[in-house]
N, C-alpha and C positions, 0 to 999 in steps of 0.2 A: 562800343555798349558795353560790352564787358569792362572796359576800362573805368566807368560811370558806375557800375556798379560795383565794382571796387572796389570806389572812394566812397561811396556809399557805405557799405558793409564796414572800411576802415572808423567812418565817422559814426559809422553806431558802436562800434565796439569801443570808441573814446568815451561816447558817452556813457558808455554799459560802464567802463572801469571809472570814471569822475563820480558816478551816482553809487557805485560802491565802495571807491573812498570816503563821501562825501556821508556816507550814511557810517561807516567803521569811526568816522573822525566825530560822528554824532554820537555815536553808542560810544566811544571811549571820552568823550565829554560828559556824556552823562552820568557818569559811573564816577568821572573825577570830580565832577563840582557836587555832587550827593552821594558821596564817599561817609557812610556810619563811620563817625570817633565817639560818640558819648551815649549810652543807654541810661538814662534813669525809672526806678524800678521801684513803685509802689503800692501796697495791697497786700505786700507778702510778710508772710510772718514764719513759717517751716523754712524756706527756702534764703538762702540767699542769692543778694543780688545778683553775682558769678553765675547761679548755678540758673538763676530765667534767663539769662545774656547768652547762655551755651545754649538754653532751648532754644533761643530764636534764631538763632545762627546757624539749626542743624540744618534747615534748610537752605536749599543752593543759591544765596542770595547775593551773592560775591559780593559782602559790605557792602551796600548799598542803600540807602535811607529811602527812599521810594518802596524799592522791589519789597524789604523785611518789613515795612508797613503794613505792606497790600496781602503779603503771605500769609500773616500772623494776626493782621486788626480781628476781631473774632473768634478767633481760631479756638476749638475746644477740643483736651488733652485728653486722648482715650485712653493712655496707659497709667501704671500705679504710680500713685505720687500725690500733695495733697492742691494742688493747680489741677483747676477744671477748666481757666478762659483763660485766655489775654488779650486785653484792648490794646492796641496801640495808635498811638497818634503822632504826627510829626511836627516839631518845635522848630527846627529849624532845618536846614541842607544837612547837615553833621549830626543833629540829635532826635533822639526819639524818648515819649516817655511810655513806658510799657506797667499798665493797671492788671494787676493780678487776681483774680479772682477764687479764691478757694475752697474748695469742697468742704460739705456739711457734714461734719462727724460730731457722732452722738459719749463716742466713747471712746478709749482704749485700752486692749486688755497686755499682760506682761506675756511673752513665750521667749523664753530660755534669757537671752538677752537684749533682748528688743521691744517695742513698744509696733504693735497693730492697732491699726485707727479702723473703724465702721462707723458705716451710714444708719440713717433709721432705716433700710430695710436690709440692713444686718449684711451690707456687702464690705467686704477688707479690704479696702483703696488703697492704704498706703503704710508704712512700716518708719520705724525710728528707733536709733541706736541709743536716742534718750529724750524724755519729754521736754514738751518747752512752757517754759512760767509764763500762763496770762495767755494760755489760747483758749478757756474757756472748756478746754475737755475732758473729765474726770476720769480718774482707775475706775476699773469696772472689776469688783470684787467675785469670786460665788455662780459666776458661770458657767452652767453644766455641758461641757464640751460635750459633744459624741464620737468627734474625731480630731486630728489635726488641724489649726489652723494656720488656713496658709494665705497670700497676699493673694489679691483678683479674685478671691473665691467667696462663699457666701461664708457666714456666720458658723459653724456647727453644733448649733445647740436646735433643742427640740421645741421651746417655744420663741417662736419670733417677737412674738407681742410683747418678751422684754425691749426691743430694741426700737419697738413704739412708743413703748413708755419711757426711755431716756429719748425718743425725741420728742416726747412734751416737755420733760425738764429741759432739754436744749431750747427748747422755744420759750421758756421764761424767762430763761437766764441771759437771752438776748435782750431782753430788755431791761434786766434786774440783774445784774453782772454779781450781786451781793449772794444770791442766790445759789452761785456755783459752789458742789458741794469738794470736798478734799475728796470724797470718793465715793463711789455708790457702790453695798452691795447688795446682794440678791441670796437669795434663801432659797430651797430645796424646792420650794413651793409658788417660787413664780415672785414673792413679794419682793420688795424694795426701801429699802434702806440708805438713808442721805446721812452723810456724817458732817460733820462743822467743827473741826475740834475739839472737843471736852462733850458733843452733843451730837446724840443720834435721834433721827429722826427716824418714824414709825413708819410707811406711806400706804403698805396694803400690796395688793395686786392693782393692774389697772382699772380695776371699777372706781368712779371717785375723782381719779387721780387727776385732772384738770382741777376739780373743786378744789382737792386737799394740799395744791400747788399753792395757790389763789391766796385758800388760809395761813400758809407757809411763809406768801411774800410781805405777810402783814406782821407777821413776830420775827422773822431772821435778825433784823437790825438790833431785837434785844436778846435771843439765841447767843448772838456772836459777841457780846458787850461781855462773856468772861461767867455765861450760864456752863455748872457741869451736869449731863442728868439725861432723860431720854423723852424727847416728844412723840406724844400717840396720835398718828393721827390716821391711822391705820382703821380703825372702822367710823372716820367721821364721817357723816354723809350731808350735814349742815344742821342736822335737827338739833344737835345740842347747843347747851347754851355758853358753854363755856370748852378751853381747851385742857385736857390731862397732860404735864410736865411731872416726870421724879423724876427728884434732883439725885443726884450721888454724891 
């Protein structure tokens, strides 16, 4: 009986070893067949494709196409930077596509030799040594900072209404790119001025801002065609029969 038990035990051991070897073989084949070689990046304006690839591979995916896609698809980025979300699709066993969704910023301010980018809630979420042409994020001047501005912290201003005003401007420029100003200037009273080349547009405070932006959208093309001067919208409330423009 002991000899039969010994033979059965040896058979079980052989089966176990073969199972382990088979699993190792399948595991190795999985990584060999689905070995990631090419990453195609789209939707990124502020980050180089190589930076997005590094972001993908910072997780322990061992260069595997399927694992890279599973662990990064729909991934929200919590740390500071321009990237908000990654979506990954598999193109082949060696290629994936990464679609980047960037955070929505409403303005940038200068601090020493860097730009700090903030959203409509006043959160500073990214910084860069250079400005990016064509990103639709205007430089903002005249903000009354009450403390040192730092990344991943709230913009230190007393009136966060300013950020919501910039948010309304951003919403308008998303559908009408020509309304993106060269710069935005705030006065001590919180009034906003948009600058387009040699034209300044006085927008006043947040009251009636949506209406004033809509009115500006109808004349912005003409203003950009060589005008010099100041367009007064700071008191516009829809009851006026025309707009006041002071040439210079």
